[in-house]
N, C-alpha and C positions, 0 to 999 in steps of 0.2 A: 409303035406304041410303047410309052414308058410306064413302067409300074413303079408305084411309090411303095416303098417298104416302110411300114410304120413299126416302130419299136414299141415295146411295152411302156416306155417312158412317154412317148408321144401320145399313146392312147390315154394315159393317165392325165396328161396336160389337157387334152381335148375334152375329156370327161369333166375335169375340174372347171374349165371355161364354160362348158354347157351348164353345169350345176350352178356356177356363180351367176350366169345370165338368168337362169330360172328363178333363183333366190331373189335377185334384184327385181325381177318382174313381180314376184309375189309380194315383196315388200312395198313396191310402188302401189299395188292394188290396195293394200291395207292403209297406207298413209295418205292416199289421195281421197279417201272416203269423205272426210269432213270438209265442208266448204267454209271459207272465211266470209263473214258478213260485216259490213260496216254499219255502225249506228250513227245516224245523223243527229245533229244537235236538237232539231225540232222533235224527233222521235223521243229522245232522252227527256226533253222538257215535258212532253205530254205524258210520258210514263211516270215521271216524278209527280206531276200534277194529279194523276189518277191515284197514285199511292197516297198522297195527302188527302184526297177526297175520301178514300176508303178508311183512312184512320179517323177522319172526322165522323163518318157514318158510324163506325164502331163506338166511338166515344159518346155520340148522341144516344145510341141504343143502350149503352151501359148506364148512362144517366137516367134514361127512361125506366130501365129495370130497377135501378136504385129507388126511384120515386115510387114505383109500384110496390116494392118490398117495404118501404117505409109506411105504407098505408095498412099493412097487415098488422092486426092487433095481436100482441103477445102478453102473456102474464109474467109479472115480475118473479113469481114463485117458480115458474118453469125455467126461467133464465138462471135463477139461483141454484136450482136442482142440477141443471146441466153443468154449471160451473163447479159445483161441489163434487159431483159424482165422476165427471170425466176430466176434470182439471183442465178446462179450456178457458180461453179469455172470454170476457164479457161480450166483446164484439163478435167473436166466433159463435158463441151461444145464441146471441140475438139474431145474427144473420141466418144461422141454420134453422132456427125456429121460424123466421119469416119466410125462408125459402120453402119450408114445409107447411105453410099456411097456418102456423101457430099450433100445429099438432105435435105434442110433446113426444109421443111414441115414435112418430116418423122422424123427428129431429134426432132423437137418441139413436135410432137405427142408422140414420145417415152418418152420424158422427162415428159410430162404432165401425161401420164398414169403410170409412175413409182412411 
């Protein structure tokens, strides 16, 4: 029977090889986690079509909201008061008043909090 005498240098080399192998295995576990997926042309087309549809829906809802706001009656004096006291544009004063149902106090409160 032959005995192999390992020197301290041989032990260091073996430990380093073992450590390198373990590190490579750990790195492989981390980097292999995400899968690559292919997106087909039809999937991309349908996604873009859905995006366009969503934008159209938002635009329609916004126009409907604008129509509803335009129906809210507001007083010219209230608009002038907001413009003079808070130094906002006429459009901002009118919109805020309409959003608050023509209520001056609620509109002023909303503008101050904004």
